[in-house]
N, C-alpha and C positions, 0 to 999 in steps of 0.2 A: 568308311572306306574312301580313300582319296583316289580319284581317277589319275591314271599314270600316263596318259597320252593325250595329245592335242585332239585326236579324233574322238576319244571317249568324252572329253569335256565338251566339245562342240555338239555331239549327239545329245548329251544329257541336257545342256542348256536349251537346245532346240525343242526337246520334248517338253520342258517346262513352259516354254513360250507357247507351244501348241495347246497346252492345257489351260492357258490363260484366256480371259474373256475378250470378246470383240476383236478389235484390230490388231491385237498382239500376235494373232496367227499370221499376220502379214509381215512380221519382222523376221529377218533371216540372219542366221549366224554365218559369218565369213570364216568358214572352217579352216581354210588354208592359212589364215592369219592368227589363229588362236595360239597363244604362247604362254609359257610360264614366266611371269614377270620377275619374281624374286624367289629363287629356289629355297632360301632360308625360311621364308614365310609360307611357301607353297601357295602363292596367289596366282591365279590364272587370269590373263587378260583376254577377254572375249569380245571382239568387234562384231557389231550387228548393223545391218542395213534395213532401212524402211523401204518397202516396196512402193510406197507412195508417200508424199510429204504429209506427215500427220497433222491433223487439224489442231489438236491440243497436245503439244509435246509434254506438258507436265504429267499427263496421264501415263505416258510411257516411262518417264523418269521414276514415278512412284511405283509403277509395275516392275521396272528393272530392279529397284531396291527390294521389293517384296521377293522377287525371284532369287536375288542374291542371298537374302536371309533364309529362304526355304532350302536352297542348296547347301548352305552352311549347316543348318539344323538337321536336315534329313539325310544328306549325302556326305557330310563332313568335308565339304569342298568349298574353298574360298575362291570366288570369282568376282571380277569387276566387268560389268557389261559396258562396252564403250560404243556409243552411237557414232556412226559414220555417215557422211553425206550431207 
């Protein structure tokens, strides 16, 4: 199932972040800026903000990659999490 709206994609990504360990719960999806990057490939661009400056950014990049893979496998949804700030 491919989510068909910005709101659905934002909600789903936020749910996966909340299920993640530790400080990932402090990451927030910028729902109003979620957009379909390339309609031919159905890739969603999902900007995220850190509520505080993360101590070890590599943890978040690994986590974002894991979430992207889970969304592709379980939800058939192609997303790219884009850190802001």
